[in-house]
C-alpha positions as CSV (number, residue, x, y, z in Angstrom):
1,X,0.0,0.0,0.0
2,X,1.1,3.6,-0.7
3,X,0.3,5.5,2.5
4,X,2.5,8.6,2.2
5,X,4.0,10.8,-0.5
6,X,6.6,13.5,-0.4
7,X,7.6,15.6,-3.4
8,X,10.1,18.4,-4.1
9,X,10.5,19.6,-7.7
10,X,11.1,22.7,-9.9
11,X,7.3,23.2,-10.1
12,X,6.5,22.8,-6.4
13,X,8.1,22.1,-3.0
14,X,5.4,19.8,-1.6
15,X,3.2,17.0,-2.7
16,X,0.1,19.0,-3.4
17,X,1.9,22.0,-4.8
18,X,3.6,19.7,-7.4
19,X,0.4,17.9,-8.2
20,X,-1.6,21.2,-8.7
21,X,1.2,22.5,-11.0
22,X,1.1,19.3,-13.0
23,X,-2.7,19.7,-13.4
24,X,-2.2,23.2,-14.6
25,X,0.5,22.2,-17.1
26,X,3.2,24.4,-15.6
27,X,6.9,24.1,-16.6
28,X,9.9,24.6,-14.4
29,X,12.4,24.6,-17.2
30,X,14.9,27.5,-17.7
31,X,18.4,28.2,-18.7
32,X,21.1,26.7,-16.5
33,X,23.6,28.9,-14.8
34,X,26.3,28.3,-12.2
35,X,27.4,24.8,-13.4
36,X,31.2,24.5,-13.2
37,X,32.9,24.2,-16.6
38,X,29.7,24.9,-18.6
39,X,29.0,28.5,-19.9
40,X,25.9,30.0,-18.3
41,X,22.8,29.6,-20.5
42,X,24.2,27.0,-22.8
43,X,22.0,24.2,-21.4
44,X,18.4,24.0,-20.3
45,X,17.1,22.4,-17.1
46,X,14.6,22.5,-14.3
47,X,16.5,23.3,-11.1
48,X,15.4,23.7,-7.5
49,X,16.6,25.9,-4.6
50,X,16.8,24.2,-1.2
51,X,18.7,25.1,2.0
52,X,21.9,23.2,2.8
53,X,23.5,22.5,6.1
54,X,26.9,23.6,5.0
55,X,28.5,25.0,1.8
56,X,29.1,22.4,-0.9
57,X,26.6,19.9,0.6
58,X,25.3,17.6,-2.1
59,X,21.8,18.9,-2.9
60,X,20.6,15.3,-3.0
61,X,20.8,15.1,0.8
62,X,18.4,17.9,1.8
63,X,16.1,16.9,-1.1
64,X,15.8,13.4,0.2
65,X,15.4,14.6,3.8
66,X,12.7,17.1,2.9
67,X,10.7,14.6,0.8
68,X,11.2,11.8,3.4
69,X,9.9,14.1,6.2
70,X,6.8,15.0,4.1
71,X,6.1,11.4,3.2
72,X,6.3,10.2,6.8
73,X,4.1,13.1,8.0
74,X,1.6,12.4,5.2
75,X,1.4,8.7,6.2
76,X,1.0,9.8,9.9
77,X,3.8,7.5,11.0
78,X,4.4,7.6,14.7
79,X,7.9,6.2,15.1
80,X,7.3,5.4,18.7
81,X,4.5,3.1,17.7
82,X,6.2,1.1,14.9
83,X,8.9,-1.5,15.0
84,X,11.9,0.2,13.5
85,X,13.7,-3.1,13.3
86,X,11.1,-3.9,10.6
87,X,11.1,-0.5,8.9
88,X,13.1,-0.5,5.7
89,X,14.7,2.3,3.7
90,X,15.3,2.0,-0.1
91,X,16.7,5.1,-1.8
92,X,18.3,5.3,-5.2
93,X,21.9,6.1,-5.5
94,X,23.3,9.5,-6.6
95,X,26.5,11.1,-7.7
96,X,28.9,11.4,-4.7
97,X,31.1,14.4,-3.8
98,X,33.8,14.8,-6.5
99,X,35.7,17.6,-4.9
100,X,38.6,15.2,-4.3
101,X,39.5,16.0,-8.0
102,X,39.7,19.7,-7.1
103,X,41.9,18.9,-4.2
104,X,44.3,16.7,-6.2
105,X,44.6,19.6,-8.6
106,X,45.7,21.8,-5.7
107,X,42.8,24.2,-6.3
108,X,41.6,24.6,-2.7
109,X,40.6,28.1,-3.6
110,X,37.7,26.6,-5.6
111,X,36.2,25.0,-2.5
112,X,33.7,27.0,-0.5
113,X,34.6,28.0,3.0
114,X,33.1,25.8,5.6
115,X,32.8,22.7,3.4
116,X,33.1,19.3,5.0
117,X,35.7,16.9,3.7
118,X,34.7,15.2,0.5
119,X,34.8,11.7,1.9
120,X,31.8,12.5,4.2
121,X,29.5,12.5,1.2
122,X,31.5,10.5,-1.3
123,X,29.4,7.3,-1.4
124,X,26.4,7.1,-3.8
125,X,24.3,5.7,-0.9
126,X,25.0,8.7,1.4
127,X,21.4,10.0,1.3
128,X,20.0,6.6,2.0
129,X,22.2,6.1,5.0
130,X,21.5,9.6,6.4
131,X,17.8,9.4,6.0
132,X,17.6,6.0,7.6
133,X,19.8,7.3,10.4
134,X,17.6,10.4,10.9
135,X,14.7,8.1,11.8
136,X,16.5,5.2,13.3
137,X,15.2,2.8,10.6
138,X,16.9,-0.5,11.2
139,X,15.2,-2.7,8.6
140,X,16.7,-3.4,5.2
141,X,18.8,-0.5,3.9
142,X,18.9,-0.6,0.1
143,X,20.5,1.6,-2.6
144,X,20.7,0.9,-6.3
145,X,22.4,2.7,-9.2
146,X,20.4,1.9,-12.3
147,X,20.4,5.2,-14.2
148,X,16.9,6.7,-14.8
149,X,15.2,3.5,-13.6
150,X,16.8,3.9,-10.2
151,X,13.7,5.5,-8.5
152,X,11.3,2.9,-9.8
153,X,13.7,0.0,-8.9
154,X,14.2,1.5,-5.4
155,X,10.4,1.2,-4.9
156,X,10.3,-2.3,-6.4
157,X,13.1,-3.4,-4.0
158,X,11.2,-2.0,-1.0
159,X,8.0,-3.8,-2.2
160,X,10.0,-7.1,-2.5
161,X,11.5,-6.7,1.0
162,X,7.9,-6.3,2.3
163,X,6.7,-9.3,0.3
164,X,9.7,-11.4,1.5
165,X,8.9,-10.6,5.2
166,X,12.1,-8.6,5.8
167,X,10.1,-5.6,6.9
168,X,6.5,-4.4,7.4
169,X,6.9,-0.8,6.2
170,X,9.5,1.1,4.1
171,X,10.5,4.5,3.0
172,X,11.4,4.4,-0.7
173,X,12.3,6.8,-3.4
174,X,15.2,8.8,-4.9
175,X,16.6,12.3,-5.7
176,X,18.5,14.0,-8.4
177,X,20.7,17.1,-8.6
178,X,22.3,18.3,-11.8
179,X,26.0,17.5,-11.6
180,X,28.6,19.0,-14.0
181,X,29.8,15.6,-15.2
182,X,26.2,14.5,-16.0
183,X,25.6,17.8,-17.8
184,X,28.7,17.5,-19.9
185,X,28.1,13.9,-20.6
186,X,24.5,14.4,-21.8
187,X,25.6,17.5,-23.8
188,X,28.3,15.5,-25.6
189,X,25.9,12.7,-26.3
190,X,23.6,15.2,-28.1
191,X,20.5,14.1,-26.2
192,X,19.6,17.5,-24.7
193,X,16.9,19.7,-26.1
194,X,17.4,23.3,-27.1
195,X,14.8,26.0,-27.8
196,X,14.6,29.8,-27.8
197,X,11.8,29.4,-25.2
198,X,13.1,27.0,-22.5
199,X,9.6,26.0,-21.3
200,X,8.8,24.7,-24.8
201,X,12.1,22.7,-25.3
202,X,11.1,19.2,-24.2
203,X,8.4,17.8,-26.5
204,X,7.6,14.1,-25.7
205,X,5.9,12.3,-28.5
206,X,5.9,15.4,-30.7
207,X,7.0,15.2,-34.3
208,X,9.6,18.0,-33.7
209,X,11.0,16.6,-30.4
210,X,14.8,16.9,-30.1
211,X,15.8,15.7,-26.7
212,X,15.2,16.1,-23.0
213,X,16.2,18.7,-20.4
214,X,17.8,17.9,-17.1
215,X,15.9,18.3,-13.8
216,X,16.3,18.3,-10.1
217,X,14.0,17.0,-7.3
218,X,13.0,14.1,-5.1
219,X,10.1,11.8,-4.5
220,X,9.5,9.5,-1.5
221,X,6.8,7.0,-0.8
222,X,5.8,5.2,2.4
223,X,5.0,1.6,1.5
224,X,3.5,-1.0,3.9
225,X,1.5,-4.2,4.1
226,X,-2.2,-3.7,4.1
227,X,-2.7,-5.2,7.6
228,X,0.1,-3.0,9.0
229,X,-1.5,0.1,7.4
230,X,-4.9,-0.7,8.7
231,X,-3.7,-1.5,12.2
232,X,-2.2,2.0,12.3
233,X,-5.4,3.6,10.9
234,X,-3.5,4.9,7.8
235,X,-5.2,6.4,4.8
236,X,-4.3,4.7,1.5
237,X,-3.6,6.2,-1.9
238,X,-3.2,3.1,-4.0
239,X,-2.1,-0.5,-4.0
240,X,1.1,-1.7,-5.9
241,X,-0.3,-4.9,-7.4
242,X,2.6,-5.9,-9.7
243,X,5.9,-5.0,-11.1
244,X,8.7,-6.3,-13.3
245,X,12.4,-5.8,-13.9
246,X,13.9,-6.6,-17.3
247,X,16.9,-5.9,-19.4
248,X,17.2,-4.8,-23.0
249,X,20.5,-6.6,-23.4
250,X,21.8,-5.1,-26.6
251,X,23.4,-1.7,-26.2
252,X,24.4,0.9,-23.5
253,X,22.0,3.6,-24.9
254,X,20.1,2.2,-27.9
255,X,17.0,0.1,-27.5
256,X,15.9,-2.9,-29.5
257,X,14.3,-1.6,-32.7
258,X,11.4,-4.1,-32.4
259,X,10.6,-3.0,-28.8
260,X,10.6,-6.7,-27.8
261,X,11.9,-6.1,-24.2
262,X,9.4,-3.2,-23.6
263,X,6.6,-5.5,-24.8
264,X,7.7,-8.3,-22.4
265,X,8.1,-5.7,-19.6
266,X,4.5,-4.6,-20.0
267,X,3.1,-8.1,-20.5
268,X,5.0,-9.5,-17.5
269,X,3.8,-6.6,-15.3
270,X,0.2,-7.3,-16.4
271,X,0.6,-11.0,-15.6
272,X,2.1,-10.3,-12.2
273,X,-0.8,-7.8,-11.5
274,X,-3.5,-10.1,-12.8
275,X,-4.9,-7.5,-15.2
276,X,-5.5,-7.3,-18.9
277,X,-4.9,-4.3,-21.2
278,X,-8.5,-3.1,-21.1
279,X,-8.3,-2.8,-17.3
280,X,-5.6,-0.1,-17.6
281,X,-6.8,3.5,-18.1
282,X,-3.5,5.4,-17.8
283,X,0.2,4.8,-18.6
284,X,2.8,7.2,-17.1
285,X,5.4,6.8,-19.8
286,X,9.2,7.3,-19.5
287,X,8.7,9.8,-22.4
288,X,12.0,11.5,-22.6
289,X,11.4,13.6,-25.7
290,X,14.2,11.9,-27.7
291,X,13.5,10.4,-31.1
292,X,14.4,6.9,-30.2
293,X,12.8,6.5,-26.7
294,X,9.4,7.9,-27.6
295,X,9.0,5.9,-30.8
296,X,10.1,2.6,-29.4
297,X,8.1,3.1,-26.1
298,X,5.0,3.9,-28.2
299,X,5.5,0.8,-30.3
300,X,6.0,-1.3,-27.2
301,X,2.8,0.0,-25.6
302,X,0.7,-0.5,-28.7
303,X,2.0,-4.0,-29.3
304,X,1.4,-5.1,-25.7
305,X,-2.0,-3.5,-25.4
306,X,-3.3,-4.6,-28.8
307,X,-6.8,-3.2,-29.5
308,X,-6.9,-1.6,-26.0
309,X,-4.1,0.8,-27.1
310,X,-6.7,2.9,-28.7
311,X,-8.5,3.7,-25.4
312,X,-5.6,4.0,-23.0
313,X,-4.3,7.5,-22.0
314,X,-0.5,7.9,-22.1
315,X,1.5,10.9,-20.9
316,X,5.0,12.1,-19.9
317,X,5.8,14.5,-17.1
318,X,9.3,15.4,-18.3
319,X,8.3,18.4,-20.3
320,X,7.3,20.0,-17.0
321,X,9.7,18.6,-14.5
322,X,12.7,18.0,-16.7
323,X,14.3,14.5,-16.7
324,X,15.1,13.8,-13.1
325,X,17.3,10.8,-14.1
326,X,17.7,8.9,-10.8
327,X,14.6,10.5,-9.3
328,X,12.4,10.3,-12.4
329,X,10.8,7.0,-11.5
330,X,9.9,7.8,-7.9
331,X,8.6,11.3,-8.7
332,X,6.5,10.1,-11.6
333,X,5.2,7.1,-9.7
334,X,4.1,9.5,-7.0
335,X,2.3,11.6,-9.6
336,X,0.6,8.5,-10.9
337,X,-0.7,7.6,-7.5
338,X,-2.1,11.1,-7.2
339,X,-3.7,10.7,-10.6
340,X,-5.5,7.7,-9.4
341,X,-6.7,9.4,-6.2
342,X,-8.3,12.3,-8.1
343,X,-9.3,10.7,-11.4
344,X,-7.1,13.0,-13.5
345,X,-4.7,12.0,-16.3
346,X,-1.9,14.5,-16.5
347,X,-1.1,16.3,-19.8
348,X,1.9,16.0,-22.0
349,X,3.2,19.5,-22.3
350,X,4.3,21.0,-25.6
351,X,2.7,18.2,-27.6
352,X,1.4,20.5,-30.4
353,X,2.2,18.3,-33.4
354,X,1.9,14.6,-32.5
355,X,4.2,12.2,-34.3
356,X,2.0,9.9,-36.3
357,X,4.4,7.1,-35.5
358,X,3.7,7.6,-31.8
359,X,0.1,6.7,-32.5
360,X,-1.3,6.8,-28.9
361,X,-3.6,9.2,-27.0
362,X,-0.7,11.1,-25.4
363,X,-3.0,13.7,-23.8
364,X,-1.7,16.8,-25.6
365,X,-1.4,20.1,-23.6
366,X,-4.4,19.7,-21.3
367,X,-5.0,17.0,-18.8
368,X,-8.1,15.0,-18.7
369,X,-10.7,14.1,-16.0
370,X,-11.6,10.5,-16.3
371,X,-12.1,7.4,-14.0
372,X,-8.8,5.8,-13.3
373,X,-8.8,2.3,-11.7
374,X,-5.4,0.9,-12.8
375,X,-2.3,2.8,-14.0
376,X,1.1,1.6,-15.3
377,X,4.4,3.4,-14.7
378,X,7.2,2.6,-17.1
379,X,11.0,3.4,-16.7
380,X,13.5,2.9,-19.5
381,X,17.1,3.6,-18.6
382,X,20.5,3.8,-20.2
383,X,22.3,0.5,-19.6
384,X,19.2,-1.4,-20.7
385,X,17.5,-1.2,-17.3
386,X,13.7,-1.6,-17.7
387,X,11.2,-1.4,-14.8
388,X,7.5,-1.1,-14.4
389,X,5.0,-0.9,-11.6
390,X,1.2,-1.4,-11.7
391,X,-1.0,0.6,-9.3
392,X,-4.6,0.1,-8.4
393,X,-6.7,2.9,-7.0
394,X,-7.8,2.1,-3.4
395,X,-11.5,2.4,-2.9
396,X,-12.2,1.1,0.6
397,X,-13.3,3.2,3.5
398,X,-9.7,4.0,4.4
399,X,-8.9,5.4,0.9
400,X,-7.6,8.9,0.4
401,X,-10.3,11.4,-0.4
402,X,-10.2,12.9,-3.9
403,X,-9.2,16.5,-4.1
404,X,-10.4,19.3,-6.6
405,X,-8.8,19.5,-10.0
406,X,-6.9,22.6,-10.9
407,X,-7.4,22.8,-14.7
408,X,-5.2,24.9,-17.0
409,X,-6.5,26.9,-19.9
410,X,-6.8,25.0,-23.2
């Protein structure tokens, strides 16, 4: 069961603020400045401002802490009344502190005054360790580095730990902060979008799409067994009823042209969830806005859904949030849970000229009010990492109450 959600992104610094901005179709994308080694304004991205404990602290740490605190408060978790030996923590890995490179170059003048030694935040599991320590969570502590499937896989790992009896409840999610090495790498790969109007740059499923924009943020979920949630009197957003991990074992960045792995990912998730294509009303796509991803993801959805592909709604959040890489899966899965709660399929921003080869209902520009019972979240990552989660709206007396929809102008 999903009983708590915490969000922090470029379009809102809390769960409901983010969700309302998504409904209105707002964009947090602008020109990037202040990234070491990259001229100001050269790249586009959706950044966030958040207070740090000391100069040079990895932004991932306060992002994870803020979202974790919100998720736990939202779930009304009283730590004095839960068994913290059976409380897990699964948070996707992130870039560690790379200032040791600066020190080896002898450029101590480039380090901010008051910065802690780099080794205190070097490891990619630093945020996971600190968040678990903050709350004394002594159950399974998990951290995975699987590119832009990391957030989804972190959640699936927590679900598996609960299923396996290793814990009763878990905090799961991920964060992302733009790092100079990532920015330079993506720029040199030529996968980043450019546009005179930054908010219009990322165009998932559009005929004129030309790449993604980087983003920052975090998403955290509280997950628990149904009996544990009900014993606490928790209110429930949705139920995770199935998931699948798979590998497109062909290339580091290119996908199988026949979408075979994506098709099996979707089919395997439906089998695990015990649903058929016509049961699924909404797919939250990976939808990066690159030529390859959007085309092959669309083909995979259509092939797996068959005739039901003509009635399913599909959208991507990345035109609004940017591509949160490690955090994309957890943030977008949280948005999917909110979509189920309120019966609202989010829009795909900037989809003004749909690509006829991406022949699905990708909800152009304006979101759609409609009954949503089941929703599928897809993640497709460099390195061939594929992940999917199926959610079902919770409808019992302990379900979260739907909230008003904040529509944007057509």
